[in-house]
N, C-alpha and C positions, 0 to 999 in steps of 0.2 A: 470375398468368400461368401458373404451373405447373399449377394445377387445370384450366386450359383446354387447355394444350398437351398434357399427358400423356394425357387421355382421347382427344384427337384422334388421337395416334399409336397408341394401343391399338386404336381403332376401325379405323384404316387397316390395321394389321397383322392384326387379326382378320379383316377382309375379305379380305386377301390369302390367309391360311391357309384360310379357308372356300372361296375361289375355287379353290384348289388341291386342297382336301380332297374336295369333291364329285366332280370328275372322277376323282380317284384311287380313290375308293370305287366309282364305276361301273366303272372299268377293272379293279379287283380282282374285283368280282362277275363281270364278263364273262370274265376269265381263268379263274376257278374253273369257271364253267359250260362254257367251251370245252374244258377238260380232260375233263370228264364227257362232253360231246358227242362228242369225238374217240374216247374209249373206246367209247361206244355204237355209233358208226359202224364201228369196227373189228370189234366183236362182230357187228353185223348183217351186215357184209360177209362174215364167216366163215360165218354161217348161210345167207346168200344163195348162197355157193359150194357148200354142201351141197345146197341146194334146187334148184340149176340142173338137176340130173339127175332130180329127182322132180317132173316137170311133168304127169304123167298121173294122173287120179284113180283110186283103186282100183276094180276091177270090182264091180258091185252084187251079182253072184252070188258073189263071193268077198271079203266085207268084211274078213276077217281077214288076207288076204294083201296086205300093204302093201309088201313088198319090203325088201331090206336097207338101201338108202339112206334110205328113209323112216323105218325103225326107228332108224337111227343118228341122223337129224335129231331125232326126237322124244326120244331119250335125251339128246342134247346140250342140247336146250331145257329138259328137266326138270332135268338137273343144274345148268344155268345158273340156273334159277329157284330151285332149292333152295339154291345156294351164295350167290347175291347178293341174293335176294329181288326180282328184276327179272322182271316178266312179259314174255314174248316169244312171238312166233308168226309163222308163215308163212301168208299168206292169198292165195287166188286173187283174181283181179280182181273177182269178184262177192262178195268178203268171205267166201267159204267157207274154213274152216280146213283147211290142208294138215297142219300140225302146230302145236301150241300148248301152252304150259305157263304156268299150270295149265290143266287140261283144259276148264274151264268158261269160260275167258276168250275174249272176242271184241272186235273193234274197236268201241268205243262210237260211236254216232251223235252227231255234234257234238263240239265241244271240240278239244283239241290233238291227240289220237291220230288223229282223222279227217282233220285238216288235213295231218298228216304222211303219212298213207296216200295221200291224193289227190296230194300232192306227189311221192311215190315212183312212183305210177302214171304221172306225167308224165315219169318217167325221171330225177328229181333226188333226191339225198340230202338229209337234213335238216341242212344245214350251219349254219343260223342260226335255231334256234328262239327264241321270245320269251324275254326274260331272266327268270330266276328270282330273286326277292327273298326276304329272310328272312321276310317277313310274308305271302307269298302263294305259290300254285302248289305243291301237294304232289306233283305227278307231272310227269315230263319224258318226252315221247314223241319217239323218233327212228326214222325209217323208211328202208329202202334197197330199191331195186328188185331183183328177180330177173330177169335178162335171159337170154333164150335165142334164138339166131339173130336178134339185134337187136331183139327184141320184149320188152316187160315182161309176163311171164307170171304173176308173183306179187310179193308185197311182204312184206319182213321188218319187223315192228314191235316195238320194245322200249318198254316203259312202266316208267320207273324211279321209285322214291320219291326225293324231293329232301331228305329230312331231313338227311343228312350234308352235302350240298352247301350247304344253307342255314346249317348250323352252321359250316362252314368260312368262308362269306362273312361271317357275323356275327363270328366270331373275328378274321378279317382286319380287319373294320371296327373292332373294339375296339382291336386293335393300332394301327391308323391313328389312331383317336381319341386313344389314349394318346400317340402321337407328336405329334399336333396340340396336345394339352394341354402336353406338354413344350416344344414349340416356342413356344407362347403364353407359358409361364412365362419362357423365355429372352428372348422379345420384350419381356415386361414389364420384366425386368431391364435389357435394352438400352435400352428407352424411358426408364426412370427415370434411367439413367446419362446418356443423351443429353440429356434435358431438364435434368438437373443441370449437365451440362457447358455447355449453351447458356445457361442462365439464371443460373449463378453470377456471371458478370461483370455481368449486369443487376442482380442483388441488391446486389452491391458498389457499382455505380454509383448505385443508388437510395439506399443508405446514405450514400454520400459527398455526394450531392446534398442529402439531408436535413441532414447535418451543416453544409454550407455555408449552407443556408437558415436554420439556427438560429444562425449566427454563428461556427461553427468552421471558419474559412477555411483551416486547414492540412490539411484532409482531402483525400486524393488516392486515385486508383484504381490498383491494381497491374495493369498491362496484360500479364499473363502467361498467362492461360487463356482458353478459349472460342474461338469461331470468329474468323477473321482480321478480319471486319467489326467485331465487338465489341471486339477488341483495338485496332483503329484508332479506334473511338469512345472507348475509354478514354483513349488518348493525346490525342485532341482535347479530351476533357473536362479532362484535367490541364492542357493548354495554356490552355484557357479559364479554368480556376480560377486559374492563375498570373497571367494578365492581369487578371482581376477583382480578385485580391488586391493586385496592384501598383497598380491604379487607386485602390482604396479606401485603400491605404496612403498614396498620394500625396495623396488628398483629406483624410485625417485629418491628415497632416503639414502640409498647407496651412492647414487650420482651426486647428490648434494653433499654428503659427508666426504666422499672421495675428492670432489672439487675443492671443498673447504680445506681438507687436510693437506692437499697438494699445493695449495697456494702459499703456505708459509715456507716449505722447503724451496719452492720455486722462487719466491721473493728473495730468500737468502742466497740462492744460486745466482740470481741476476745481480745481486749486490756484489758478490764475489767476482763475477765477470767484469763489472764496472771497475772494481779495485784492481783487477788484473790488467785491465786495459790501460790503467794509468802507468803501468810499468812497460808498456809496449808502444811502438810507434803509432801515431794516430791513424795512419792509413793501412793498418794491418787488416787484411781481408778476412782472415780466420776469425778474429775477434768480432768484426762486423757481422759475419755470417752467424756466429754463435749468438750475438745479441739479438739479431732479427728472429732467429728460431725461438729463442727464449721468450721474446715478446709475443710471438705467434702462439706459443704454448699457453702463456698467461691469458691471452684473449680467448682461446678455446675453453680453458677452465672457467673463465668468467661466464662465457655463453652457456656452458653446461649447467652452472649454478643457476643462471637466469631461467633456463628451460625447466629445471627441476622445481623452482619456485613458481613458475608460471603454471605448471600442471597441477600444483598442489594448492595454490591460493584460490580462495573463493572470490567471485566477482561481486563488486559493489554496484549493482545496477541502479541507475537513476535516469530520469528523463533528461536527455542531453540534446543540445542543439548541435547536431552532427555537422551540418554545413558550416556553422561558425567555427567549430573545432578544426575542421579540415582547412578552412581558410587561415586560421591562426597558425597551423603547422606549416603551411606553405610560406607564410611570412617568416617563420623561424628558420626555415631552410633556405631562404632566398640568398642570404650572403654566401653560403656554401656553393649554391648554383652559380652565382655571379663569379665566384673565384674560379670555377671550373669552365666558365664560358657557356653555360647551359641556361636556356630560358625556362624558368619555373613559373607557371601561371595557374591561377585558379579560375575555373569556369563553372558557374552554377548559381542557384539562388542564394540569398543571404541568410536563409533560415530553413531548416528541415530537421524536425525533432525525431528522436528515436530513443529506445531504451538500451543503454550501454554503460559500461564502466569507463568513465572519461580517461582515467589514467591508463588502463589497459588499451583502449582504443587509440590514445595518443602514442603509446609506445609502439603499437603495431603499425600505425600510419608512419611514424618516424622510420621504422625499419624498412618499410616498402619504399618510401621516398628516397632514403639513403641508397637502397639497392638500385633504384631507377637512375639516380645521379651517377652511380659508379659506372654503369654500362652505357650511358648516353654520351656520345661523342661531342666534342666542342662544336658549337654552332647549332646543335639540335635543341629540341624542346621537350620538357616534361609537363604534361597537363594533368591537373588534379581537378576532379569534378564531384559534385554531390547533388543528388536529386531524389525526390520521393518516388516510389514505385509500388503502389498498392499498399500492402501491409509492411513494407520495408523501406529503408533508405539505402541507396547504393552509392558508395564512394568508389570512384575509378581513378587509378593512377596509370596513365599511358605514357610510355617513354619512346624515344626515337632510336633506341639501341639496336643491336644486331638481332634481338629476339631469340626464340628457341624453336627447335623442331617439334613435330608432334610427339615423338618419343620422349624428348626432354620435358615437354609440358606434362606428361604423365608422371614424371619423377620429381618435378620441382616441389619443394616443400618437404621432401624426405630429409631425415637427419643426416648431416655430413655430406649430402650429395651436392656436387657442383658440376657444371657442364665442363667437359674436357676442353672446350674451346675457350674457356674463361678462367683457366687455372692461374693466370698471371694477375688476376684481380684479387685484392686482399679480402679475406673473410674466412670464416670457419665452416660455413655450410649449415649453420644452426639458426640463422636470423629468421628465416621464414617459418621454421618449425616453432620457434618461440612465438611468432605472430599468431600462428594457428592455435596454439595452446591458449594464448591470452584471449583470443576472440571466441573460441569454443566455450570457455567458462562463462561468457556473457551471452550465449545463444546466437552469436554472430558467426559468419563464415567468410572464407576467402577463396576466390576462384581465379584461374589464370587462363588467358587466351591471347592469340596473336593480335597485335595492333597494326592496323593498316595505315600506310603501306609497309611499314617495318616497325619492329620493336615488340614490346610486351605490354599487355593490358592486365592490370590486377584489379579485381572487383571485390570490395569488402561490403557485405550485406549485413545491415543492422536492423533488427525487428522494431516495428513501431508499436507493437502491442505490449501491454504490461506483462511482466513475468507472472506465472501462476503462483497462487499462494500469497 
């Protein structure tokens, strides 16, 4: 969930920063240009004030006599161009130059200077020329009208290089981009902290749910962090877990009590059956059938009591040589296998340690080997192996019996379930359920799969890491 939530928050915050950044960048460029435009308008207004009184063209017969004001205007324009590198000139309405610096410059036809010139002829100053961007427009033209007696008699035009303006805009953008990057880094940290704060209770809840699903019913969630909704969910989960644990405890207590209470009457009943059998012929079929069913019922009650105890008892986990224990159980069951004509062998290393309850693991392994010997025909083999596999040790019991179908594999291990093809084999259908309960208490698990070319393969997985706490 974190890998989905965190990128979503990052994309949203990046979108917000970009949505703010582009308008800020445009405003920054506009502000820098406006400063330049205001300066040029002030300069052109000053030149227009000087040109107001130089409205007559010099006489053709006296071209050198330009008057004092015209000489002053030309000197100001020349000094202005020399100092700032800005071309400036005062032009009559027909584009004839009154005074210009440098001397060869004129208003070019077309482009921004001509637009500014025409705008000034209409009596308007260039308050809002097109925006200059760092990658375009090397010149900025600003024009002001020269007004005499209410009429525009000339136009002052300034044509400025935009190198410094573009540099200032770019520098401002770099600072803005650095600020955006810093804000993005802060947003990343805030998003990581936010997702961690939100998802921490979810991870704890997921771990507690997994613990309960694997049989550790004491797991609970500390409802101390995260949003209020998740804290309420944690409290509700704890209440649910308490109720489930209480119901299961009542169920286990009922099964254990019922099994224990029924054993005494059943033992008395079996004793009376045996006494009654003494009065009847030895080959009486009814007595034999009653005796068989009574013993079967006694076995079911014993298995029910074992299952209730297995689900209730806490595991005594310790570092155990799992391979040695498996090899020992193979040796213990070999006389039974020899009597059935089945080859029981151990294949694997002589040592592989894991954390397990030795008694519970031995009981589970006994039940699995016993089950394998029951279904393996004479002349076939049952192979027991143990090997390390990363953080676990795997014990495998593979038999050469008829095996199970895919549908039957899904149901194996359910309480009282037995395959319809194997009803003639003795058993209560609780043996593998007891195994699972014993293993789950010690963080171990059991899985079933077909064994090639035929038979069933049971895999018991034991953790190699120490239990928490």
